[in-house]
Rosetta silent file (secondary structure, phi, psi, omega in degrees, C-alpha in Angstrom):
SEQUENCE: MQDPVVEVSRNAADDNARIAWVLFGSALFQKISFPAFRKVFSAIFDAYPGERLWNFPLPAETALLRVAKAELGRIAWDNLEQLPGIFWSTGSFVRHHGPLADWLKQHTVRELWRDLGEIHFMGKKAHRPKAVHTLLRLLAPAPVGLGLACAPSADALPLPLTMGARRWIGFVGPGKDLHYSTMDESAKLRLGLSLYPELCRETPALAAHGLQFFLEDGSSDFLCREYTETCVKCPLSPFCCKSKAETYETKF
SCORE:     score description
SCORE:     0.000 S_00000001
   1 L     0.000  145.137 -177.425   -3.606  -61.690   21.057 S_00000001
   2 L   -88.025  135.457  167.540   -3.632  -59.057   18.353 S_00000001
   3 L   -68.685  129.335 -173.476   -3.333  -59.863   14.683 S_00000001
   4 H   -63.605  -33.038  178.864   -0.363  -57.674   13.632 S_00000001
   5 H   -64.825  -47.013 -179.231   -2.053  -56.362   10.478 S_00000001
   6 H   -68.601  -41.428 -177.764   -5.124  -55.207   12.394 S_00000001
   7 H   -58.560  -47.082 -179.037   -3.108  -53.938   15.360 S_00000001
   8 H   -73.068  -43.524 -175.929   -0.970  -51.605   13.229 S_00000001
   9 H   -64.058  -29.354  178.928   -3.730  -50.587   10.806 S_00000001
  10 L   -60.515  -21.366 -177.531   -5.987  -49.446   13.650 S_00000001
  11 L   -79.859   -5.259  178.818   -3.542  -46.591   14.252 S_00000001
  12 L   -67.856  162.061 -169.318   -4.382  -44.949   10.909 S_00000001
  13 L   -71.645  -32.548 -176.715   -6.272  -41.658   10.969 S_00000001
  14 L  -150.412  177.581 -176.432   -9.603  -42.762    9.466 S_00000001
  15 H   -61.833  -37.881  179.760  -11.476  -45.732    8.009 S_00000001
  16 H   -58.828  -47.056 -179.933  -10.148  -45.115    4.502 S_00000001
  17 H   -69.415  -39.691  179.474   -6.554  -45.327    5.686 S_00000001
  18 H   -61.633  -42.737  178.946   -7.265  -48.236    8.039 S_00000001
  19 H   -63.061  -44.752 -178.651   -8.814  -50.232    5.186 S_00000001
  20 H   -59.635  -42.837 -178.721   -5.894  -49.417    2.882 S_00000001
  21 H   -71.578  -31.309  173.467   -3.322  -50.593    5.403 S_00000001
  22 H   -64.546  -41.297  178.044   -5.258  -53.809    6.034 S_00000001
  23 H   -60.833  -47.258 -179.256   -5.198  -54.471    2.280 S_00000001
  24 H   -64.290  -48.918 -177.976   -1.451  -53.885    2.112 S_00000001
  25 H   -63.823  -38.047 -179.327   -0.624  -55.881    5.230 S_00000001
  26 H   -66.745  -37.350  178.423   -2.815  -58.822    4.244 S_00000001
  27 H   -71.339  -28.660 -173.708   -1.152  -59.083    0.837 S_00000001
  28 H   -87.961  -29.720 -168.648    2.321  -58.825    2.396 S_00000001
  29 L   -76.621  104.093  177.246    2.028  -61.139    5.436 S_00000001
  30 L  -170.532  144.807  173.882    3.471  -64.548    4.551 S_00000001
  31 L    59.747   39.359  178.862    6.540  -66.689    5.286 S_00000001
  32 L  -156.133  149.808 -179.319    7.568  -64.642    8.322 S_00000001
  33 L   -70.183  158.476  179.249    6.902  -64.880   12.062 S_00000001
  34 H   -58.636  -49.595 -179.189    4.194  -62.760   13.668 S_00000001
  35 H   -63.264  -40.892 -179.468    6.628  -60.654   15.772 S_00000001
  36 H   -66.202  -41.101  179.123    9.031  -60.058   12.877 S_00000001
  37 H   -64.279  -41.108 -179.097    6.215  -59.070   10.542 S_00000001
  38 H   -59.690  -40.623  179.026    4.768  -56.671   13.074 S_00000001
  39 H   -62.458  -46.527 -179.169    8.124  -54.893   13.343 S_00000001
  40 H   -65.310  -48.134 -176.813    8.473  -54.563    9.556 S_00000001
  41 H   -63.474  -41.607  179.100    4.850  -53.553    8.974 S_00000001
  42 H   -65.597  -38.356  179.994    4.915  -51.024   11.797 S_00000001
  43 H   -65.700  -40.325  177.925    8.161  -49.498   10.506 S_00000001
  44 H   -67.127  -40.478  177.634    6.693  -49.030    7.012 S_00000001
  45 H   -58.933  -42.492 -179.707    3.517  -47.563    8.547 S_00000001
  46 H   -71.699  -35.520 -177.437    5.612  -45.033   10.485 S_00000001
  47 H   -74.887  -32.323 -176.753    7.838  -44.206    7.509 S_00000001
  48 L  -132.130   67.774 -172.418    4.969  -43.680    5.043 S_00000001
  49 L   -71.049  157.232  171.118    1.915  -42.739    7.102 S_00000001
  50 H    54.959 -125.071 -171.815   -1.595  -42.157    5.859 S_00000001
  51 H   -73.705   -5.491  176.465   -1.971  -41.185    2.236 S_00000001
  52 H   -63.201  -19.505  177.731    1.673  -41.886    1.400 S_00000001
  53 H   -68.430  -28.771 -174.885    0.505  -45.436    0.740 S_00000001
  54 L  -130.789   -9.676  179.567   -1.526  -44.324   -2.267 S_00000001
  55 L   -97.243  147.293  176.423   -0.687  -40.708   -3.157 S_00000001
  56 L   -77.433  150.608   -0.412    2.153  -39.618   -5.423 S_00000001
  57 L   -78.720  137.201  178.650    5.086  -39.383   -5.193 S_00000001
  58 L   -79.057  148.819  179.012    5.335  -43.048   -4.203 S_00000001
  59 L   -65.346  147.928  179.515    8.433  -44.213   -2.321 S_00000001
  60 L   -72.181  158.498  178.861   11.191  -45.788   -4.377 S_00000001
  61 H   -55.876  -45.845 -177.529   11.897  -49.515   -4.240 S_00000001
  62 H   -62.962  -35.893 -179.837   15.249  -48.954   -2.528 S_00000001
  63 H   -67.835  -44.008  179.149   13.643  -46.782    0.156 S_00000001
  64 H   -63.067  -44.360 -179.102   10.969  -49.355    0.991 S_00000001
  65 H   -66.541  -33.967  179.836   13.495  -52.179    1.134 S_00000001
  66 H   -64.014  -41.707  179.023   15.808  -50.125    3.318 S_00000001
  67 H   -63.150  -45.387 -178.144   13.069  -49.647    5.944 S_00000001
  68 H   -66.577  -43.847 -177.658   12.235  -53.367    5.968 S_00000001
  69 H   -64.623  -32.745  178.069   15.850  -54.558    6.063 S_00000001
  70 H   -62.916  -33.381  178.889   16.602  -52.317    9.032 S_00000001
  71 H   -84.390  -32.870 -177.339   13.941  -54.169   11.040 S_00000001
  72 H   -72.876  -33.697 -175.810   14.711  -57.654    9.733 S_00000001
  73 L    60.903 -119.897 -179.533   18.403  -57.600   10.532 S_00000001
  74 L   -91.932    3.490 -179.711   19.633  -61.117    9.826 S_00000001
  75 L   -73.599  125.238  176.444   16.138  -62.569    9.402 S_00000001
  76 L   -84.302  140.551 -178.436   15.629  -63.979    5.908 S_00000001
  77 L  -142.254  115.260 -177.066   12.249  -63.298    4.321 S_00000001
  78 L   -62.098  -29.220 -176.113   11.201  -64.735    0.955 S_00000001
  79 L   -86.073   -0.007 -174.329    8.601  -62.008    0.415 S_00000001
  80 H   -57.437  -45.398 -177.241   11.009  -59.116    0.894 S_00000001
  81 H   -68.669  -17.574  178.352   11.573  -58.509   -2.814 S_00000001
  82 H   -83.901  -12.597 -172.751    7.787  -58.486   -3.349 S_00000001
  83 H   -55.690  -52.060 -178.876    7.282  -55.669   -0.836 S_00000001
  84 H   -59.418  -42.962 -179.611    7.585  -52.698   -3.256 S_00000001
  85 H   -62.248  -39.641  178.385    5.278  -54.297   -5.825 S_00000001
  86 H   -68.353  -39.927  178.065    2.632  -55.013   -3.197 S_00000001
  87 H   -59.672  -50.552 -178.129    2.948  -51.465   -1.822 S_00000001
  88 H   -67.359  -38.068 -179.802    2.469  -49.897   -5.277 S_00000001
  89 H   -65.652  -39.254  176.553   -0.308  -52.333   -6.240 S_00000001
  90 H   -64.532  -41.929  177.570   -2.238  -51.496   -3.076 S_00000001
  91 H   -60.515  -41.081  177.638   -1.826  -47.796   -3.795 S_00000001
  92 H   -62.801  -40.674  178.747   -3.183  -48.309   -7.309 S_00000001
  93 H   -62.167  -43.852 -179.334   -6.187  -50.180   -5.893 S_00000001
  94 H   -63.002  -41.894 -179.537   -6.920  -47.353   -3.450 S_00000001
  95 H   -65.560  -33.089 -177.636   -6.759  -44.740   -6.209 S_00000001
  96 H   -85.247  -25.876 -174.754   -9.144  -46.724   -8.419 S_00000001
  97 H  -114.133   -5.036 -176.066  -11.641  -47.774   -5.734 S_00000001
  98 L   -70.937  161.073   -3.536  -11.435  -44.962   -3.185 S_00000001
  99 L   -68.622  134.580 -171.692  -12.823  -43.716   -0.961 S_00000001
 100 H   -65.975  -28.121  177.827  -12.469  -47.216    0.446 S_00000001
 101 H   -61.549  -39.024  177.499  -15.088  -46.709    3.165 S_00000001
 102 H   -72.143  -40.507  177.506  -17.688  -46.260    0.408 S_00000001
 103 H   -55.822  -42.720 -178.167  -16.265  -49.157   -1.618 S_00000001
 104 H   -67.407  -45.358 -176.071  -16.717  -51.417    1.405 S_00000001
 105 H   -68.272  -26.969 -173.244  -20.275  -50.275    2.191 S_00000001
 106 L   -94.841   -1.095 -177.050  -21.466  -50.570   -1.409 S_00000001
 107 L  -125.630  146.114  177.529  -20.219  -54.082   -2.158 S_00000001
 108 L   -78.615  171.554  177.471  -21.168  -57.525   -0.863 S_00000001
 109 H   -55.618  -44.949 -178.390  -18.700  -60.055    0.503 S_00000001
 110 H   -64.555  -39.909  179.950  -18.591  -61.820   -2.847 S_00000001
 111 H   -69.793  -38.467  176.909  -17.991  -58.575   -4.743 S_00000001
 112 H   -63.810  -43.950  179.698  -15.245  -57.478   -2.363 S_00000001
 113 H   -58.630  -40.432  178.253  -13.555  -60.875   -2.684 S_00000001
 114 H   -65.659  -47.080 -177.097  -13.619  -60.488   -6.467 S_00000001
 115 H   -62.305  -34.801 -175.882  -12.178  -56.947   -6.412 S_00000001
 116 H   -63.312  -17.566  177.116   -9.290  -57.912   -4.126 S_00000001
 117 H   -64.003  -11.968  179.166   -7.823  -60.001   -6.947 S_00000001
 118 H   -75.765  -18.581 -177.433   -6.539  -56.737   -8.445 S_00000001
 119 L   -86.645  133.863  179.557   -3.906  -56.416   -5.719 S_00000001
 120 L   -54.383  129.862  177.587   -0.549  -58.062   -6.338 S_00000001
 121 L    83.661   -2.740  177.351   -0.251  -61.338   -4.365 S_00000001
 122 L   -80.212  -19.180  173.708   -3.989  -61.496   -3.544 S_00000001
 123 L    79.895  159.340 -179.285   -4.416  -64.234   -6.163 S_00000001
 124 L  -131.107   11.680 -178.258   -7.152  -65.131   -8.611 S_00000001
 125 L   -80.814  177.924 -176.504   -7.638  -68.867   -7.964 S_00000001
 126 L   -60.669  -46.250  178.196  -10.746  -70.516   -6.536 S_00000001
 127 L  -110.243  116.778 -175.641   -9.453  -70.434   -2.946 S_00000001
 128 L  -121.376   92.200 -174.036   -7.537  -67.258   -2.137 S_00000001
 129 H   -60.485  -33.637 -179.896   -6.434  -67.263    1.508 S_00000001
 130 H   -66.553  -38.875  176.844   -5.026  -63.719    1.421 S_00000001
 131 H   -66.114  -39.601  178.553   -8.358  -62.324    0.216 S_00000001
 132 H   -63.694  -45.097  176.801  -10.177  -64.336    2.882 S_00000001
 133 H   -58.978  -40.996 -179.563   -7.824  -62.996    5.576 S_00000001
 134 H   -60.154  -47.807 -179.693   -8.430  -59.463    4.298 S_00000001
 135 H   -62.463  -39.845  177.909  -12.205  -59.776    4.583 S_00000001
 136 H   -61.127  -45.454 -177.821  -11.885  -61.213    8.079 S_00000001
 137 H   -68.272  -28.536  179.199   -9.674  -58.322    9.182 S_00000001
 138 H   -82.174  -41.904 -166.301  -12.038  -55.742    7.715 S_00000001
 139 H  -104.032  -22.981 -178.262  -15.436  -57.137    8.680 S_00000001
 140 L   -71.096  149.984  178.818  -15.011  -59.239   11.824 S_00000001
 141 L   -69.106  158.608  175.126  -15.757  -57.562   15.166 S_00000001
 142 L   -61.541  145.803    6.982  -12.968  -56.471   17.483 S_00000001
 143 L   -88.560    2.776 -175.895  -10.528  -57.793   18.559 S_00000001
 144 L   -70.329  -48.584 -175.775  -10.395  -59.933   15.419 S_00000001
 145 L  -136.366 -164.737 -178.704  -10.957  -57.188   12.846 S_00000001
 146 L   -81.386  -14.178  178.074  -11.925  -53.569   12.334 S_00000001
 147 L    71.557   28.115  178.512  -15.646  -54.314   12.706 S_00000001
 148 L   -84.491  168.625 -176.634  -16.633  -52.468    9.519 S_00000001
 149 L  -119.755  143.154  173.449  -19.749  -53.272    7.472 S_00000001
 150 L  -111.901 -177.935  178.366  -20.205  -54.150    3.813 S_00000001
 151 L   -64.462  139.225 -178.158  -23.373  -54.349    1.707 S_00000001
 152 L   -68.455  147.082  176.359  -25.755  -57.021    3.053 S_00000001
 153 L  -161.876  174.702  179.021  -26.084  -60.340    1.249 S_00000001
 154 L   -79.270   -9.903 -177.401  -26.783  -63.993    1.921 S_00000001
 155 L   -76.024  132.030  176.684  -23.058  -64.789    1.786 S_00000001
 156 L   -79.795  157.431  176.127  -21.386  -65.504    5.101 S_00000001
 157 L   -65.203  120.784  179.144  -18.029  -64.004    6.008 S_00000001
 158 L   -70.243  144.813 -179.129  -15.400  -66.494    4.763 S_00000001
 159 L  -118.063  143.663 -177.099  -12.939  -67.698    7.389 S_00000001
 160 L   -84.306  147.672  170.521   -9.330  -68.778    6.781 S_00000001
 161 L  -100.052   92.735 -174.167   -7.886  -72.189    7.587 S_00000001
 162 L   -77.165  167.623  176.348   -4.553  -71.013    8.968 S_00000001
 163 H   -64.158  -35.061  176.766   -1.458  -73.119    9.574 S_00000001
 164 H   -62.766  -42.994  178.253   -2.080  -72.727   13.300 S_00000001
 165 H   -64.897  -39.342  178.367   -5.598  -74.115   12.922 S_00000001
 166 H   -62.172  -42.921  179.048   -4.265  -76.992   10.814 S_00000001
 167 H   -65.648  -40.763  179.018   -1.723  -77.867   13.498 S_00000001
 168 H   -61.264  -43.841  179.641   -4.393  -77.677   16.208 S_00000001
 169 H   -60.844  -42.887 -176.132   -6.653  -80.037   14.249 S_00000001
 170 H   -75.156  -35.399 -174.150   -3.831  -82.506   13.719 S_00000001
 171 H   -95.511  -33.897 -173.143   -2.252  -82.393   17.194 S_00000001
 172 L  -120.160  -40.280 -175.049   -5.139  -81.623   19.569 S_00000001
 173 L   -80.948 -157.526 -172.965   -8.435  -81.703   17.667 S_00000001
 174 H   -74.122   -8.408 -174.545  -10.195  -84.494   15.772 S_00000001
 175 H   -60.368  -34.308 -176.082   -7.572  -84.755   13.029 S_00000001
 176 H   -66.397  -23.076  178.079   -5.460  -87.337   14.811 S_00000001
 177 H   -95.955   -8.323 -175.387   -8.376  -89.800   14.695 S_00000001
 178 L  -113.763   13.648 -179.694   -9.382  -88.938   11.128 S_00000001
 179 L    54.734   51.645 -174.467   -5.981  -89.366    9.434 S_00000001
 180 H   -57.197  -40.160 -175.349   -5.856  -85.639    8.804 S_00000001
 181 H   -63.007  -22.866 -178.299   -2.401  -85.666    7.239 S_00000001
 182 H   -97.517   -2.983  179.300   -3.616  -87.898    4.411 S_00000001
 183 L   -69.008  151.679  172.092   -6.762  -85.910    3.586 S_00000001
 184 L   -77.479  166.933 -171.065   -6.895  -83.927    0.362 S_00000001
 185 H   -61.929  -38.499 -178.707   -6.938  -80.137    0.634 S_00000001
 186 H   -65.849  -36.794  178.367  -10.683  -79.721    0.073 S_00000001
 187 H   -68.677  -39.916  177.062  -11.472  -82.196    2.864 S_00000001
 188 H   -61.598  -41.552 -179.280   -9.069  -80.409    5.228 S_00000001
 189 H   -65.160  -44.861  179.849  -10.733  -77.111    4.415 S_00000001
 190 H   -62.228  -43.478 -179.914  -14.263  -78.444    5.024 S_00000001
 191 H   -63.730  -47.558 -177.935  -13.241  -79.996    8.341 S_00000001
 192 H   -60.905  -46.627 -177.853  -11.430  -76.892    9.531 S_00000001
 193 H   -69.179  -26.636  178.718  -14.219  -74.486    8.655 S_00000001
 194 H   -73.664  -21.055 -177.269  -16.837  -76.757   10.246 S_00000001
 195 H   -80.364  -30.883 -175.956  -15.012  -76.597   13.586 S_00000001
 196 H   -55.528  -49.283  179.150  -15.044  -72.816   14.044 S_00000001
 197 H   -68.453  -22.155  176.316  -18.792  -72.540   14.811 S_00000001
 198 H   -73.998  -34.173 -178.949  -18.539  -75.558   17.128 S_00000001
 199 H   -80.326  -32.562 -178.808  -15.753  -73.889   19.106 S_00000001
 200 L  -148.392   85.245 -170.285  -17.365  -70.435   19.191 S_00000001
 201 L   -63.763  -39.790 -176.547  -20.957  -70.543   18.008 S_00000001
 202 L   -70.733  -37.792 -178.675  -21.788  -66.858   18.487 S_00000001
 203 L  -138.889   82.289 -179.810  -18.637  -65.571   16.751 S_00000001
 204 H   -56.047  -27.265  179.286  -16.837  -68.269   14.725 S_00000001
 205 H   -60.981  -28.520  177.494  -14.309  -65.642   13.636 S_00000001
 206 H   -65.375  -38.086  177.309  -12.960  -65.633   17.209 S_00000001
 207 H   -66.273  -43.637  177.996  -12.075  -69.318   16.905 S_00000001
 208 H   -61.421  -40.609  179.641  -10.355  -68.702   13.577 S_00000001
 209 H   -63.788  -49.628 -175.775   -8.486  -65.784   15.125 S_00000001
 210 H   -65.799  -42.190 -175.561   -7.305  -67.673   18.198 S_00000001
 211 H   -69.906  -18.471 -179.493   -6.200  -70.844   16.467 S_00000001
 212 L   -65.218  -20.428 -177.578   -3.951  -68.980   14.039 S_00000001
 213 L   -89.322   -6.017 -174.380   -1.429  -68.479   16.850 S_00000001
 214 L   -67.407  119.478  178.823   -1.117  -72.170   17.778 S_00000001
 215 L    57.747   29.304  171.150    2.530  -73.295   17.481 S_00000001
 216 L   -88.974  144.280 -179.174    3.479  -70.198   15.460 S_00000001
 217 E   -62.687  131.271  174.460    6.990  -68.856   16.015 S_00000001
 218 L  -107.422 -147.817 -178.968    7.172  -66.027   18.533 S_00000001
 219 L   -78.466  -38.032 -178.738   10.133  -64.044   19.845 S_00000001
 220 L  -133.059  -13.344 -178.856   11.748  -66.867   21.802 S_00000001
 221 L  -155.107 -173.883  173.372    9.316  -69.811   21.619 S_00000001
 222 E   -61.147  145.619 -178.530    5.977  -70.676   20.049 S_00000001
 223 H   -57.084  -43.117 -177.666    3.495  -67.827   20.455 S_00000001
 224 H   -64.605  -34.718  177.137    1.014  -69.972   22.350 S_00000001
 225 H   -68.634  -41.267  178.895    3.745  -71.004   24.825 S_00000001
 226 H   -62.910  -38.287 -174.400    4.838  -67.398   25.337 S_00000001
 227 H   -76.318  -27.544 -175.936    1.253  -66.301   25.912 S_00000001
 228 L  -112.910   27.637  177.561    0.386  -69.074   28.379 S_00000001
 229 L    53.956   61.495  179.798    3.625  -69.128   30.402 S_00000001
 230 L    52.462   48.649  172.967    5.152  -72.169   28.679 S_00000001
 231 L    78.657   -7.756 -174.933    1.806  -73.996   28.533 S_00000001
 232 L   -60.663  -39.457 -177.313    1.105  -73.694   32.280 S_00000001
 233 L   -99.481   15.091 -179.720   -2.020  -71.566   31.732 S_00000001
 234 L   -93.479  123.697 -179.511   -3.181  -73.323   28.578 S_00000001
 235 L   -69.080  -12.919 -179.354   -6.374  -75.386   29.015 S_00000001
 236 L   -92.359   -3.293 -175.518   -5.296  -77.611   26.109 S_00000001
 237 H   -52.605  -41.697 -179.033   -2.022  -78.696   27.711 S_00000001
 238 H   -64.065  -14.829 -175.519   -3.276  -82.145   28.814 S_00000001
 239 H  -113.126   -2.524 -171.489   -4.145  -82.953   25.202 S_00000001
 240 L  -101.523  124.386 -179.079   -1.281  -81.304   23.305 S_00000001
 241 L   -73.411   -5.190  176.508    1.713  -83.334   22.165 S_00000001
 242 L  -105.721    8.197 -176.576    3.771  -80.108   22.100 S_00000001
 243 L   -70.891  143.111  173.675    2.973  -79.148   25.678 S_00000001
 244 L  -103.309   -0.724  179.897    5.766  -78.349   28.119 S_00000001
 245 L   -78.803  152.271 -177.793    3.461  -78.486   31.129 S_00000001
 246 L   -72.377   -9.547 -177.039    3.660  -81.402   33.535 S_00000001
 247 L   -78.162   -9.502 -173.885   -0.050  -82.110   33.085 S_00000001
 248 L   -68.806  118.201 -178.975    0.476  -83.673   29.656 S_00000001
 249 L  -133.833   -6.006 -175.287   -0.594  -87.339   29.840 S_00000001
 250 L   -64.439  136.103  179.243   -2.410  -87.976   26.562 S_00000001
 251 L   -95.539  137.736  178.877   -1.118  -90.955   24.588 S_00000001
 252 L  -120.830    0.000    0.000   -0.638  -90.710   20.834 S_00000001
């Protein structure tokens, strides 16, 4: 399954534009379903293609909101009012750090993570999931990310502990035996990140990518159910307490 930010951003004309749209989409994507976000993000991409994201004249707040509301319909989205600010903040970042292809190649993972704090909603705290998602989408190989390269360093690519991964740990993985729900956040993070290389040793980012879709809302059901024909083709069905397949026999 495609991450909607990466899927839409890949359609940009060059690496500079693709990076810029990944930055914008990563800062914007929160508190909305994957299909609904893809519709909104794609509509903005079509309405303001390429350099319109960072070159003047910038679109007005009312224009940006009008494009998003047309796609959302009756869907409520807490981040809607933040959309113009994130759009303008991303444009400012591109103007100050561009060309972004050079910015990426000349900075290490740690330096990129630091710089991303300049974008509205990317955060400045110790753990910044939006910045981590951004780096994954830029640097991880396809189909997870754009497969771009940054300056070499000893720092590994940080991986996000998504809500889908958290649900998988609690419902299917080792969390149910380790009292996952009562763990503090740092313990949950250590456990989650330790599982990715166990699930996919050669490319841990693939495990992080796949698990993000687990029990996430899709168009008519959970994304994982839609993708696996209501759990019939899911190898985890016998172990999942949310499975609709007849093979489910695990006791909890």
